[in-house]
ZASE-333889 format. One record per residue: residue number from 1; residue in one letter; chain; z, x, y of N, C-alpha, C, O in turn. Coordinates in steps of 0.2 Angstrom, whole numbers. Layout:
N
   num   residu   chaine     nzz     nxx     nyy    cazz    caxx    cayy     czz     cxx     cyy     ozz     oxx     oyy
   NUM        A        A       Z       X       Y       Z       X       Y       Z       X       Y       Z       X       Y
...
This chain:
338
   num   residu   chaine     nzz     nxx     nyy    cazz    caxx    cayy     czz     cxx     cyy     ozz     oxx     oyy
     1        M        A       0       4      -6       0       0       0       0       4       6       4       9       7
     2        V        A      -5       3      11      -5       7      17       0       5      22       1      -1      23
     3        T        A       3      10      25       8       8      30       5       9      37       3      15      38
     4        L        A       4       4      41       0       4      47       5       7      53      11       6      53
     5        S        A       2      10      57       5      12      63       7       6      67       4       1      67
     6        D        A      13       7      71      14       1      76       9       0      81       6       5      83
     7        G        A       7      -6      82       2      -8      87      -4      -9      85      -9     -10      89
     8        C        A      -5      -9      78     -12     -11      75     -13     -18      76      -8     -22      74
     9        V        A     -19     -20      78     -20     -27      79     -27     -29      77     -31     -25      77
    10        V        A     -28     -36      76     -34     -39      75     -35     -44      81     -31     -48      82
    11        V        A     -40     -43      85     -41     -47      91     -47     -52      89     -53     -49      88
    12        L        A     -46     -58      89     -51     -63      88     -54     -66      94     -51     -69      98
    13        L        A     -61     -65      95     -64     -68     100     -68     -75      98     -73     -74      94
    14        R        A     -66     -80      99     -69     -87      97     -76     -87      99     -77     -87     105
    15        P        A     -81     -88      94     -88     -88      96     -89     -94     101     -94     -93     105
    16        R        A     -86     -99     100     -87    -105     105     -85    -104     112     -87    -107     116
    17        L        A     -80     -99     113     -77     -98     119     -80     -92     123     -79     -90     128
    18        G        A     -85     -89     119     -88     -83     122     -83     -77     122     -79     -77     118
    19        A        A     -85     -72     126     -81     -66     127     -74     -67     131     -73     -64     136
    20        V        A     -70     -71     128     -64     -72     132     -58     -69     128     -56     -71     122
    21        L        A     -55     -64     131     -50     -60     128     -43     -64     128     -42     -66     134
    22        P        A     -39     -64     123     -33     -67     123     -28     -63     128     -29     -57     128
    23        A        A     -24     -66     132     -20     -62     137     -16     -56     134     -16     -51     136
    24        A        A     -13     -58     128      -9     -53     124     -13     -47     121     -10     -42     120
    25        A        A     -20     -48     121     -24     -43     118     -25     -37     123     -26     -32     121
    26        V        A     -24     -38     130     -26     -33     135     -21     -27     134     -24     -22     133
    27        P        A     -15     -28     134     -10     -22     133     -11     -19     126     -11     -13     126
    28        A        A     -13     -23     121     -14     -20     114     -20     -16     114     -20     -11     111
    29        L        A     -25     -18     117     -31     -14     117     -31      -8     121     -33      -2     120
    30        R        A     -27      -8     127     -26      -2     131     -22       3     127     -23       9     128
    31        S        A     -17       1     123     -13       6     120     -16       8     113     -13      13     110
    32        A        A     -21       5     111     -24       7     104     -28      14     105     -31      15     110
    33        A        A     -27      18     100     -30      25     100     -38      23      99     -42      27     102
    34        S        A     -39      19      95     -46      17      94     -47      10      94     -43       6      91
    35        V        A     -53       7      97     -55       0      97     -61       0      93     -66       3      95
    36        F        A     -62      -4      88     -68      -5      84     -70     -12      84     -66     -17      85
    37        A        A     -77     -13      84     -80     -20      84     -82     -22      77     -85     -18      73
    38        G        A     -80     -28      75     -82     -30      69     -89     -32      69     -92     -32      74
    39        A        A     -92     -32      63     -99     -33      62    -102     -40      65    -108     -40      66
    40        D        A     -97     -45      66     -99     -51      68     -99     -52      76    -100     -57      79
    41        L        A     -97     -46      79     -97     -46      87    -103     -45      90    -107     -40      88
    42        P        A    -106     -49      94    -112     -48      97    -113     -41     101    -108     -39     104
    43        E        A    -118     -38     101    -119     -31     104    -117     -31     111    -114     -26     113
    44        P        A    -119     -36     115    -117     -35     122    -109     -35     123    -107     -32     128
    45        V        A    -106     -39     119     -99     -39     119     -96     -33     117     -91     -30     120
    46        R        A     -98     -30     111     -96     -23     109     -97     -18     114     -93     -14     115
    47        S        A    -103     -18     118    -104     -13     123    -100     -14     129     -97      -9     131
    48        A        A     -98     -20     131     -94     -21     136     -87     -19     135     -83     -17     140
    49        L        A     -85     -19     129     -78     -17     127     -77     -10     126     -72      -7     126
    50        G        A     -83      -6     125     -83       1     124     -81       2     117     -78       8     116
    51        A        A     -82      -3     112     -79      -2     106     -85       1     101     -91       0     102
    52        D        A     -82       5      96     -87       8      91     -87       3      85     -83      -1      84
    53        P        A     -93       3      82     -93      -1      76     -88       1      71     -86       7      70
    54        A        A     -85      -4      68     -79      -2      63     -82       2      57     -87       1      54
    55        P        A     -78       7      55     -80      11      49     -78       7      43     -76       1      43
    56        D        A     -80      10      37     -78       6      31     -71       6      30     -67       8      34
    57        R        A     -69       2      25     -62      -1      24     -57       5      23     -52       6      27
    58        D        A     -59      10      19     -54      16      18     -53      20      24     -48      22      25
    59        E        A     -59      21      27     -58      25      34     -54      22      39     -50      25      42
    60        L        A     -55      15      39     -52      11      44     -44      11      43     -40      13      48
    61        L        A     -42      10      37     -35      10      35     -32      17      36     -26      18      38
    62        R        A     -36      23      35     -33      29      35     -32      31      43     -27      33      44
    63        L        A     -36      29      47     -35      29      54     -29      25      57     -25      27      61
    64        A        A     -29      19      54     -24      15      56     -17      17      54     -12      15      57
    65        A        A     -17      21      49     -10      24      46      -8      30      51      -2      31      51
    66        E        A     -13      33      55     -11      38      59      -9      36      66      -5      40      69
    67        C        A     -13      31      69     -12      29      76     -14      22      76     -17      19      72
    68        P        A     -12      19      82     -13      12      83     -21      11      83     -24      14      87
    69        V        A     -23       6      80     -30       4      79     -31      -3      81     -27      -8      78
    70        A        A     -36      -5      84     -38     -12      86     -45     -14      83     -49     -10      84
    71        V        A     -45     -20      80     -52     -22      78     -53     -29      81     -49     -33      81
    72        V        A     -59     -29      85     -61     -35      88     -66     -38      85     -72     -35      83
    73        A        A     -65     -44      82     -70     -48      78     -71     -55      80     -66     -58      84
    74        G        A     -75     -59      78     -76     -66      79     -72     -70      74     -69     -75      76
    75        E        A     -72     -68      68     -68     -72      63     -64     -67      59     -65     -61      58
    76        L        A     -58     -70      56     -54     -66      52     -56     -64      46     -54     -59      43
    77        D        A     -61     -67      43     -64     -65      37     -70     -60      38     -72     -57      33
    78        E        A     -71     -57      44     -75     -51      45     -72     -46      41     -66     -45      42
    79        P        A     -76     -41      37     -73     -36      33     -68     -32      36     -62     -31      33
    80        A        A     -69     -29      42     -64     -24      45     -58     -28      47     -53     -26      47
    81        A        A     -59     -34      50     -53     -38      52     -49     -40      46     -43     -40      47
    82        A        A     -52     -42      41     -49     -44      35     -45     -38      32     -39     -39      30
    83        A        A     -48     -32      32     -45     -26      29     -38     -25      33     -33     -23      30
    84        L        A     -39     -25      40     -33     -23      44     -28     -28      44     -22     -27      43
    85        H        A     -30     -34      44     -25     -40      43     -22     -40      37     -16     -41      36
    86        G        A     -25     -38      31     -23     -38      25     -17     -33      24     -13     -33      20
    87        A        A     -18     -28      28     -13     -22      28      -7     -23      32      -2     -19      32
    88        G        A      -7     -29      36      -1     -31      39      -2     -31      47       3     -32      50
    89        A        A      -8     -30      50      -9     -30      57      -8     -37      60     -10     -42      57
    90        A        A      -5     -37      66      -5     -43      69     -11     -46      71     -16     -42      72
    91        V        A     -12     -53      72     -18     -56      74     -17     -59      81     -12     -63      82
    92        L        A     -21     -58      86     -21     -60      92     -27     -65      93     -33     -62      93
    93        G        A     -26     -71      95     -32     -75      97     -31     -80     102     -25     -81     104
    94        T        A     -36     -83     105     -35     -88     110     -36     -95     106     -42     -96     104
    95        P        A     -31     -99     106     -32    -106     103     -38    -110     107     -38    -110     113
    96        E        A     -42    -113     103     -47    -116     106     -45    -123     109     -41    -127     106
    97        P        A     -46    -124     115     -44    -130     118     -47    -136     115     -53    -136     112
    98        A        A     -44    -142     117     -48    -148     114     -54    -149     118     -55    -148     124
    99        G        A     -59    -151     114     -66    -151     116     -70    -145     116     -76    -144     117
   100        A        A     -67    -139     112     -71    -133     112     -77    -134     107     -82    -131     108
   101        G        A     -77    -139     103     -83    -140      98     -89    -143     102     -94    -142     100
   102        L        A     -87    -146     108     -93    -148     112     -97    -142     115    -103    -143     116
   103        L        A     -94    -136     115     -98    -131     118    -103    -129     112    -109    -127     114
   104        E        A    -101    -129     106    -106    -128     101    -111    -133     100    -117    -131      99
   105        A        A    -109    -139     101    -114    -145     101    -120    -144     107    -126    -145     106
   106        V        A    -117    -142     113    -122    -140     118    -126    -134     116    -132    -135     118
   107        A        A    -124    -129     113    -128    -123     112    -133    -125     106    -139    -123     107
   108        V        A    -131    -129     102    -136    -131      96    -142    -136     100    -148    -135      98
   109        M        A    -140    -140     104    -145    -144     108    -149    -140     112    -156    -141     112
   110        D        A    -147    -135     115    -151    -130     119    -156    -126     115    -162    -126     116
   111        R        A    -154    -124     109    -158    -121     104    -164    -125     102    -169    -123     101
   112        L        A    -162    -131     100    -167    -136      97    -172    -137     102    -178    -138     101
   113        R        A    -170    -138     109    -175    -139     114    -179    -133     117    -184    -134     120
   114        S        A    -176    -127     116    -179    -121     118    -185    -119     114    -186    -121     108
   115        P        A    -189    -114     117    -195    -111     113    -192    -109     106    -187    -105     106
   116        G        A    -196    -110     101    -194    -108      94    -189    -113      91    -187    -112      85
   117        G        A    -188    -118      94    -183    -123      92    -187    -128      88    -192    -127      84
   118        C        A    -185    -135      88    -188    -140      84    -194    -143      88    -193    -145      94
   119        P        A    -200    -143      86    -206    -146      89    -205    -153      91    -207    -156      97
   120        W        A    -202    -157      87    -201    -164      88    -196    -165      94    -197    -169      99
   121        D        A    -190    -161      94    -186    -162      99    -189    -160     106    -187    -163     111
   122        A        A    -193    -155     106    -196    -152     112    -201    -157     115    -202    -157     121
   123        Q        A    -204    -162     111    -208    -167     113    -205    -173     116    -209    -177     120
   124        Q        A    -199    -174     115    -196    -180     118    -195    -180     125    -194    -175     129
   125        T        A    -194    -186     128    -193    -188     135    -188    -193     135    -185    -196     130
   126        H        A    -185    -194     141    -180    -199     142    -183    -206     140    -179    -210     137
   127        D        A    -189    -207     141    -192    -214     139    -192    -214     132    -191    -220     129
   128        S        A    -195    -209     128    -196    -209     121    -189    -210     117    -189    -212     112
   129        L        A    -184    -208     120    -177    -208     117    -173    -215     118    -168    -216     115
   130        R        A    -176    -219     122    -172    -225     124    -171    -229     118    -165    -232     117
   131        Q        A    -175    -230     113    -174    -234     107    -169    -231     103    -165    -235     100
   132        Y        A    -168    -225     103    -163    -221      98    -156    -223     102    -151    -223      98
   133        L        A    -156    -222     108    -149    -224     112    -147    -231     110    -141    -232     109
   134        V        A    -151    -236     110    -150    -242     108    -147    -243     101    -142    -246     100
   135        E        A    -151    -240      97    -150    -241      90    -143    -237      88    -139    -240      84
   136        E        A    -142    -231      91    -136    -228      89    -130    -232      92    -125    -232      89
   137        T        A    -131    -235      97    -125    -238     100    -123    -244      96    -117    -246      95
   138        Y        A    -128    -248      93    -127    -254      89    -124    -251      82    -120    -255      79
   139        E        A    -126    -246      80    -123    -243      74    -116    -241      75    -112    -242      70
   140        L        A    -114    -238      81    -107    -237      82    -103    -244      83     -98    -244      80
   141        L        A    -106    -249      86    -103    -255      86    -102    -258      79     -96    -261      78
   142        E        A    -106    -257      75    -106    -260      68    -100    -256      64     -96    -259      61
   143        A        A    -100    -249      65     -94    -246      62     -87    -248      65     -83    -248      61
   144        I        A     -87    -249      71     -81    -252      74     -79    -259      71     -73    -260      69
   145        E        A     -84    -263      71     -83    -270      68     -80    -269      60     -76    -273      58
   146        D        A     -83    -265      57     -82    -264      50     -75    -260      48     -73    -260      43
   147        G        A     -73    -257      54     -67    -253      53     -68    -247      48     -63    -245      45
   148        D        A     -74    -244      48     -76    -239      44     -75    -232      48     -79    -231      52
   149        R        A     -69    -229      46     -67    -223      50     -73    -217      49     -74    -214      54
   150        A        A     -75    -216      43     -80    -211      42     -87    -212      46     -89    -208      49
   151        A        A     -89    -219      46     -95    -221      50     -93    -220      57     -98    -218      61
   152        L        A     -87    -222      59     -86    -221      66     -86    -214      69     -89    -213      74
   153        R        A     -84    -209      65     -84    -202      67     -92    -200      67     -94    -197      72
   154        E        A     -96    -202      62    -103    -200      62    -106    -204      68    -110    -200      71
   155        E        A    -105    -210      69    -109    -213      74    -107    -211      81    -111    -211      86
   156        L        A    -101    -209      82     -99    -207      89    -103    -200      90    -105    -199      96
   157        G        A    -104    -196      85    -108    -190      85    -115    -192      87    -118    -188      91
   158        D        A    -118    -197      84    -125    -199      86    -125    -201      93    -131    -200      96
   159        V        A    -120    -205      95    -121    -207     102    -120    -201     107    -123    -200     112
   160        L        A    -115    -196     105    -115    -190     109    -121    -186     109    -123    -183     114
   161        L        A    -125    -186     104    -131    -182     103    -136    -185     109    -139    -181     112
   162        Q        A    -136    -191     110    -140    -194     115    -138    -192     122    -143    -190     126
   163        V        A    -132    -191     123    -130    -189     130    -132    -181     130    -134    -180     136
   164        L        A    -131    -177     125    -133    -170     126    -140    -169     127    -142    -165     130
   165        F        A    -144    -174     123    -151    -173     123    -154    -175     130    -158    -171     133
   166        H        A    -151    -180     133    -154    -182     140    -152    -177     145    -155    -176     149
   167        A        A    -146    -175     144    -143    -170     149    -147    -163     149    -149    -160     154
   168        R        A    -149    -161     143    -153    -155     142    -160    -156     145    -163    -152     148
   169        M        A    -163    -162     144    -170    -163     147    -169    -164     154    -174    -161     158
   170        A        A    -164    -166     157    -163    -167     164    -163    -160     167    -165    -159     173
   171        E        A    -160    -155     163    -159    -148     166    -166    -145     167    -167    -140     171
   172        E        A    -171    -148     163    -178    -145     164    -182    -148     169    -188    -145     171
   173        D        A    -180    -153     173    -183    -156     178    -184    -152     184    -178    -150     187
   174        E        A    -190    -150     186    -190    -145     192    -189    -149     198    -186    -145     203
   175        A        A    -190    -155     199    -189    -159     205    -181    -160     207    -179    -159     212
   176        D        A    -178    -162     201    -171    -164     202    -167    -162     196    -165    -167     193
   177        P        A    -166    -156     195    -162    -154     189    -155    -155     189    -152    -154     194
   178        F        A    -152    -157     183    -144    -157     183    -143    -155     176    -147    -156     171
   179        S        A    -137    -153     174    -135    -151     168    -129    -155     165    -127    -159     168
   180        V        A    -128    -154     158    -122    -157     155    -116    -156     159    -111    -160     159
   181        D        A    -115    -150     162    -109    -149     166    -109    -153     172    -103    -155     174
   182        D        A    -114    -154     175    -115    -159     181    -113    -166     179    -109    -169     182
   183        V        A    -115    -168     173    -113    -175     170    -106    -175     169    -102    -180     171
   184        A        A    -103    -170     166     -95    -170     165     -91    -170     171     -86    -173     172
   185        R        A     -94    -166     176     -90    -165     183     -90    -172     186     -85    -174     189
   186        E        A     -96    -176     186     -96    -182     189     -92    -187     186     -89    -191     189
   187        L        A     -91    -187     179     -87    -191     175     -80    -190     177     -76    -194     178
   188        V        A     -78    -183     178     -71    -181     179     -69    -184     186     -64    -187     187
   189        T        A     -74    -183     191     -73    -186     198     -72    -193     198     -67    -196     201
   190        K        A     -76    -197     194     -75    -204     194     -69    -206     191     -65    -211     193
   191        L        A     -67    -203     185     -60    -205     182     -54    -204     186     -50    -208     186
   192        V        A     -54    -198     189     -49    -196     194     -48    -201     200     -43    -203     201
   193        G        A     -54    -202     203     -54    -207     208     -52    -214     207     -50    -217     211
   194        R        A     -54    -216     201     -52    -223     199     -45    -224     196     -43    -229     194
   195        H        A     -42    -218     195     -35    -218     193     -30    -215     197     -26    -210     195
   196        P        A     -29    -217     204     -25    -214     208     -18    -214     206     -14    -210     208
   197        H        A     -16    -220     202      -9    -220     200      -7    -215     195      -1    -214     193
   198        V        A     -12    -212     192     -11    -206     187     -11    -200     190      -7    -195     190
   199        F        A     -17    -199     194     -18    -192     197     -15    -191     204     -15    -185     206
   200        A        A     -14    -196     208     -11    -196     214      -6    -201     216      -7    -205     220
   201        P        A      -1    -202     211       4    -207     212       7    -208     219       9    -213     221
   202        D        A       8    -202     222      12    -202     229       7    -206     234      10    -208     239
   203        E        A       1    -207     233      -4    -210     237      -5    -217     236      -8    -220     240
   204        V        A      -2    -220     231      -3    -227     229       1    -231     234       7    -229     236
   205        T        A      -2    -236     236       1    -240     241       8    -243     239       8    -246     234
   206        A        A      13    -242     243      20    -244     241      20    -252     241      16    -255     245
   207        G        A      23    -254     236      24    -262     236      19    -265     232      19    -271     232
   208        A        A      14    -261     229       9    -265     225      12    -268     219      16    -265     216
   209        E        A       9    -274     217      12    -277     212      12    -273     205      16    -272     202
   210        T        A       6    -270     204       5    -265     198       1    -259     201      -3    -260     205
   211        P        A       2    -253     198      -2    -248     200      -9    -248     198     -13    -244     200
   212        W        A     -10    -252     193     -17    -253     190     -19    -260     189     -15    -264     186
   213        S        A     -25    -262     190     -27    -269     189     -35    -269     189     -38    -265     192
   214        H        A     -38    -274     185     -45    -275     185     -47    -276     193     -53    -273     194
   215        G        A     -44    -279     197     -46    -280     204     -46    -274     207     -51    -272     211
   216        R        A     -41    -270     206     -40    -263     210     -46    -259     208     -49    -255     211
   217        W        A     -47    -259     201     -53    -255     198     -59    -257     201     -63    -252     203
   218        E        A     -61    -263     202     -67    -266     205     -67    -263     213     -73    -262     215
   219        E        A     -62    -264     216     -61    -262     223     -63    -254     224     -67    -252     228
   220        L        A     -60    -250     219     -62    -243     220     -69    -242     218     -73    -237     221
   221        K        A     -72    -245     213     -79    -245     212     -84    -247     217     -89    -243     219
   222        Q        A     -82    -252     221     -86    -255     226     -86    -250     232     -91    -248     235
   223        A        A     -80    -247     233     -80    -241     239     -84    -235     236     -87    -232     241
   224        E        A     -83    -233     230     -86    -227     228     -94    -228     228     -97    -223     230
   225        K        A     -96    -233     225    -103    -234     225    -107    -238     231    -113    -238     231
   226        R        A    -102    -240     236    -105    -243     242    -109    -249     240    -115    -250     243
   227        R        A    -107    -253     235    -110    -259     233    -110    -264     239    -105    -265     242
   228        E        A    -115    -268     239    -116    -273     244    -115    -280     241    -113    -285     244
   229        S        A    -115    -280     234    -114    -287     231    -110    -286     225    -109    -281     222
   230        S        A    -106    -291     223    -102    -291     217    -105    -290     211    -102    -288     206
   231        V        A    -112    -292     211    -116    -291     204    -120    -284     204    -123    -283     200
   232        D        A    -119    -280     210    -123    -274     210    -120    -269     204    -114    -269     203
   233        G        A    -124    -266     200    -122    -262     195    -121    -265     188    -120    -261     183
   234        V        A    -122    -271     188    -122    -275     181    -129    -273     178    -134    -274     181
   235        A        A    -128    -270     172    -134    -268     168    -138    -275     166    -136    -278     161
   236        L        A    -144    -276     169    -148    -282     167    -151    -281     160    -154    -286     158
   237        G        A    -152    -275     158    -155    -274     151    -151    -276     145    -153    -275     140
   238        Q        A    -144    -277     146    -140    -278     140    -141    -285     137    -145    -289     140
   239        P        A    -139    -286     131    -140    -293     128    -138    -299     132    -134    -298     136
   240        A        A    -142    -304     132    -141    -310     136    -134    -313     137    -132    -314     142
   241        L        A    -131    -313     131    -125    -316     130    -120    -312     134    -116    -314     138
   242        A        A    -120    -305     133    -116    -301     136    -117    -300     144    -112    -300     148
   243        L        A    -123    -301     146    -125    -301     153    -122    -307     156    -119    -306     162
   244        A        A    -123    -313     153    -120    -319     156    -113    -318     157    -110    -320     162
   245        A        A    -109    -315     152    -102    -315     152    -100    -310     158     -95    -311     161
   246        K        A    -104    -304     158    -102    -299     163    -103    -302     170     -99    -301     175
   247        L        A    -109    -306     171    -110    -309     178    -104    -314     180    -102    -314     186
   248        A        A    -102    -317     175     -97    -322     176     -90    -319     178     -87    -321     182
   249        Q        A     -89    -313     174     -83    -309     176     -83    -306     183     -78    -307     187
   250        R        A     -89    -303     185     -89    -300     191     -89    -306     197     -85    -305     202
   251        T        A     -92    -311     196     -92    -316     201     -85    -320     201     -83    -322     207
   252        G        A     -82    -320     196     -76    -324     195     -71    -320     199     -66    -322     203
   253        R        A     -71    -313     199     -67    -309     203     -68    -309     210     -64    -308     214
   254        A        A     -74    -311     212     -76    -312     219     -74    -319     221     -75    -320     227
   255        G        A     -72    -323     217     -69    -329     219     -75    -335     219     -74    -340     222
   256        L        A     -80    -334     215     -85    -339     215     -83    -345     210     -80    -344     205
   257        P        A     -83    -351     213     -81    -357     209     -85    -357     203     -91    -356     202
   258        A        A     -82    -359     197     -85    -360     191     -90    -365     191     -95    -364     187
   259        D        A     -90    -370     195     -95    -375     195    -102    -373     198    -107    -377     197
   260        L        A    -102    -367     201    -108    -364     203    -112    -360     198    -117    -358     199
   261        L        A    -109    -359     192    -112    -355     187    -117    -360     184    -117    -366     183
   262        P        A    -123    -357     182    -128    -361     178    -126    -365     172    -122    -362     168
   263        G        A    -128    -371     172    -126    -375     166    -119    -378     166    -117    -381     161
   264        T        A    -116    -378     172    -109    -381     172    -110    -387     177    -114    -388     181
   265        D        A    -105    -391     176    -104    -398     180     -99    -397     185     -96    -391     186
   266        D        A     -98    -402     189     -94    -401     195     -86    -400     193     -83    -397     197
   267        A        A     -85    -401     187     -78    -400     184     -77    -392     182     -72    -390     179
   268        G        A     -83    -389     182     -83    -382     179     -83    -382     171     -81    -377     168
   269        G        A     -86    -387     168     -87    -387     161     -94    -387     160     -98    -386     164
   270        V        A     -96    -387     153    -103    -386     152    -107    -393     153    -104    -398     151
   271        A        A    -112    -393     157    -115    -399     159    -119    -402     153    -123    -399     150
   272        P        A    -118    -409     151    -121    -412     146    -129    -411     146    -132    -410     141
   273        G        A    -132    -412     152    -139    -412     152    -142    -405     153    -148    -404     155
   274        A        A    -139    -400     153    -141    -393     154    -146    -391     149    -146    -392     144
   275        A        A    -151    -387     152    -157    -384     148    -153    -379     143    -148    -377     144
   276        P        A    -157    -378     137    -153    -373     132    -151    -367     135    -146    -364     134
   277        G        A    -155    -363     139    -153    -357     142    -147    -358     147    -143    -353     146
   278        E        A    -147    -363     151    -142    -364     155    -135    -366     151    -130    -363     153
   279        M        A    -136    -369     146    -130    -371     142    -127    -365     139    -121    -364     138
   280        L        A    -132    -360     136    -129    -354     133    -126    -350     138    -121    -347     137
   281        F        A    -129    -350     144    -126    -346     150    -119    -348     151    -114    -345     152
   282        A        A    -118    -355     152    -112    -358     153    -107    -357     148    -101    -355     150
   283        V        A    -108    -358     142    -104    -356     136    -101    -349     136     -95    -348     136
   284        A        A    -106    -344     137    -104    -337     137    -100    -336     144     -95    -332     143
   285        A        A    -102    -338     149     -98    -337     156     -91    -340     155     -86    -337     157
   286        L        A     -90    -346     153     -84    -349     153     -79    -346     148     -73    -346     149
   287        A        A     -82    -344     142     -78    -340     137     -75    -334     140     -69    -332     139
   288        R        A     -80    -330     144     -77    -324     147     -72    -325     152     -67    -322     153
   289        L        A     -73    -331     156     -68    -332     161     -61    -334     158     -56    -334     161
   290        A        A     -61    -337     152     -55    -339     148     -52    -333     145     -47    -334     141
   291        G        A     -55    -327     145     -52    -321     142     -55    -319     136     -53    -314     132
   292        A        A     -60    -322     133     -64    -321     127     -70    -316     128     -72    -315     133
   293        D        A     -72    -313     122     -78    -309     123     -83    -313     119     -84    -312     113
   294        P        A     -87    -316     122     -92    -321     119     -97    -317     114     -99    -319     109
   295        E        A     -99    -311     117    -104    -307     113    -101    -305     106    -104    -305     101
   296        G        A     -94    -302     107     -91    -300     101     -89    -306      96     -90    -305      90
   297        E        A     -87    -312      99     -86    -317      95     -92    -320      91     -92    -322      85
   298        L        A     -98    -320      95    -104    -323      92    -106    -318      86    -109    -320      81
   299        R        A    -105    -311      88    -107    -306      83    -103    -307      76    -106    -307      71
   300        A        A     -97    -309      77     -92    -310      71     -94    -316      67     -94    -316      61
   301        V        A     -96    -321      71     -98    -327      67    -105    -326      64    -106    -328      58
   302        A        A    -109    -322      67    -116    -321      64    -115    -316      58    -118    -317      53
   303        R        A    -111    -311      58    -110    -307      52    -106    -311      47    -108    -310      41
   304        R        A    -102    -315      48     -99    -319      43    -104    -324      40    -104    -325      34
   305        F        A    -108    -327      44    -113    -331      41    -118    -327      37    -120    -330      31
   306        A        A    -120    -321      39    -124    -317      35    -121    -316      28    -124    -316      23
   307        E        A    -114    -314      28    -111    -313      22    -110    -319      17    -111    -319      11
   308        D        A    -110    -325      20    -110    -331      17    -116    -333      13    -116    -335       8
   309        V        A    -122    -331      17    -128    -332      14    -129    -327       8    -131    -329       2
   310        R        A    -127    -321       8    -127    -316       3    -123    -319      -3    -125    -318      -9
   311        A        A    -117    -321      -1    -112    -324      -7    -116    -330     -10    -115    -330     -17
   312        A        A    -119    -334      -7    -122    -340     -10    -128    -338     -14    -129    -340     -20
   313        E        A    -131    -333     -12    -137    -330     -16    -135    -327     -22    -138    -327     -28
   314        R        A    -129    -323     -22    -126    -320     -28    -124    -325     -33    -125    -324     -39
   315        A        A    -121    -330     -30    -118    -335     -35    -124    -339     -38    -123    -341     -44
   316        A        A    -129    -340     -35    -135    -343     -37    -138    -339     -43    -140    -341     -48
   317        R        A    -139    -332     -42    -142    -328     -47    -137    -328     -53    -140    -328     -59
   318        A        A    -131    -328     -52    -126    -328     -58    -127    -334     -62    -125    -334     -68
   319        A        A    -129    -340     -58    -130    -346     -62    -137    -347     -65    -138    -352     -67
   320        G        A    -141    -342     -64    -148    -342     -66    -153    -346     -62    -158    -348     -64
   321        V        A    -151    -346     -55    -155    -350     -51    -158    -345     -46    -155    -340     -43
   322        D        A    -165    -345     -45    -168    -341     -40    -167    -342     -33    -168    -348     -31
   323        P        A    -163    -338     -29    -162    -340     -22    -168    -342     -18    -167    -345     -13
   324        A        A    -174    -339     -20    -180    -340     -16    -182    -347     -16    -186    -349     -12
   325        G        A    -180    -351     -22    -182    -358     -22    -177    -363     -22    -177    -368     -24
   326        M        A    -171    -361     -19    -166    -366     -19    -167    -372     -14    -170    -371      -9
   327        S        A    -165    -377     -16    -165    -383     -12    -159    -384      -7    -154    -380      -8
   328        A        A    -159    -389      -3    -153    -390       1    -147    -391      -3    -141    -389      -1
   329        G        A    -148    -395      -8    -142    -396     -13    -140    -390     -16    -134    -389     -17
   330        D        A    -144    -385     -18    -142    -379     -21    -138    -375     -16    -133    -372     -18
   331        W        A    -141    -375     -10    -137    -371      -5    -130    -373      -4    -125    -369      -4
   332        R        A    -129    -380      -4    -122    -383      -3    -118    -381     -10    -112    -380      -9
   333        R        A    -121    -381     -15    -118    -380     -22    -115    -373     -22    -109    -372     -24
   334        F        A    -119    -368     -20    -117    -361     -20    -113    -359     -14    -111    -353     -14
   335        W        A    -113    -363      -9    -110    -360      -3    -103    -359      -3     -99    -363      -6
   336        P        A    -100    -353      -1     -93    -351      -2     -89    -356       2     -90    -357       7
   337        A        A     -83    -357      -1     -78    -361       2     -74    -357       6     -72    -351       5
   338        R        A     -72    -360      12     -67    -356      16     -61    -360      18     -57    -358      21
């Protein structure tokens, strides 16, 4: 067993964090008689440290037994780092902060989009990716509805990919470029600005009923975006039921009487003679004003109906009946009881 000199260390530079030295490594490297670079350390980093390539295991341990030696590597399983650590050297590293994995995701997206990357990725535009953004969002919604944790993790990644993809393409725009960092900075500014009770509690108006409310949130958004209308900023491309509910929510906060909503009567209920579209709008709008989520509730009913259809068809097959030729009576016979 080799006895190492005092002060022998392994310094790990996390690949995702770049050439960031742990603070504790600075004095250790200064006091080391020799600083060696592991084989997994990029050449520019090795050169900047003035480190020599690590010798073979036996020579490294011989030197480490005579005087303090430091090995700088990316991972602990790098041969020189593993040899020194196995002989008892301390390991110094910088813990990766939450979100460090995003750096790797950004780097992968950059490589895919750059020359020598993926031809398909390189051909995409903001417009060509629209369908995937919609599809991935609905797949995420389905994972949430199903309570499927594995699918939720995967679909969140697919939605994140869309954000990284669009941000990477925006960086290439010569007229008005911006990067994923600009996107993140704008998000941070928005979140901080809309949560003064968290980030600037001393500035919150004294005597307020609550430090946060939907009304206050809307006021901050109105001031931030300089909106002229209570319905400015509502995404008109969203599903019609969700759109009707959102418009009702926005206008309700602005004090619009319920009887002015399309498809409603003077009492603020659904008008008996309303056209189908107006009636659907009224049902969705009034449900949202009552605190319900009409889009979510309708989706739940639709999914339950689809499962009932499948259950009836399975029951028919089990009874030797072809589902494709079932009569109304057959459907009622095999329809699941609730």
